[in-house]
N, C-alpha and C positions, 0 to 999 in steps of 0.2 A: 976779614969777617969770618966768623965760624959757622954762622947759621946758613945752611945750604939754601933755604928759601930766599933769603935776602941776596945771597950771592947770585942766584939764578935771576932774580928780579932786576938787580942792578946790571947784570950782563945784558938782559933784554933792553933796558933803558939805554945803555951805552950803544948797543947795536942799532936801535931806532934813531938815536941822535947822529950816529956816524953815517946813517943812510939819508940824512938830510931833514929829518922831522924836527920840528921845534921841540924844545925841552918840555914845555907844558903838555904837548900832545903825547910825547913818549911817556911822561908820568901818568897821563890819563889812561893810556892803553893798558897799564898795569891794573887799574881798578883799586889801587891801595891808597890813593891820596884824596883828601877831602876837596870839595869844590872850592873852598876858601884858598887852599894851597894852590890848586891849579890856576885860580884867577890871579893870585898874587904873582905866580911865576909868569903867567901869560902877560900881565901888565908890565912886569919887570923886563921881560924880553922886548916888548914893543917899545918901551920908553928908554931902554938902554941902561936901566938902573936895577938890574937883576940882583946885584949884591945887596943893595938897600932893601929890596923886597924880601930876599931870603933872610936878612937880619931881622926884619919885622916879623916874619913868619916864625923864626926861631924864638923871638921874644914872646910871641903869642902862645906857642906850644909850651914854653917854660912856665908862663903864668898859669896855663891850664893844668899842667902837671902839678904845680904847687897847690892850686886850689883843690885838685883831686886828693892830694896827700893830706891836706888839712881836713877835708871832709871825712876821709877814712879814719884819721886820728880821732875826730869828734864822734864818729860812730863806734869805734872800738873802746873808747874810754869808759863808758858806762858798763859795757860787758866785762871788761877787765876788773872794774871795781866790784861788780857782783861776784865774779869768780874768786877774787881775793877775799872778799867777805865770807864767802862760803868755805874757803879753806881755813880761814882763821876761826870761824864758828865751829867747824869740825874739830879743829885742834883743841879749842877750849872745852868742848863737850867731852872729848877723849881724855882730857886731863882731869876734869872735875867729876866725871861719872864714877870712877873708882873711889874717890873720896866720899861721895854720897853713899855708895854701897857699903863702905867701911863704917859709916855712921849708922846705917841700918843694922849692920851685923853687930855692932857694939850695943845698940839699944835692945837687941834681941837676947843678949847674954844676961842682961840684968833683970 
């Protein structure tokens, strides 16, 4: 890992586990994990199915991440449409304004 924060956090978790603390308690001591995460790890440790619980947790986080990405895309789409419309409108005005001024100049000559 390259992030010093996570390296330090994982080192602390590893230290707590090697000192005999349950995994869920070592995770809780960091303050970085949600109550759902802690409860699933605790249940997995108690039932002997930690791998299954971690798989369920990974699936839950994957679904949440996908939902957040979809929401972000839905929020950005109208903004990008307005920005694109503004750019195109500016280009159209910049192209046709000289033509209109040329017409005014020609009518003033005659």
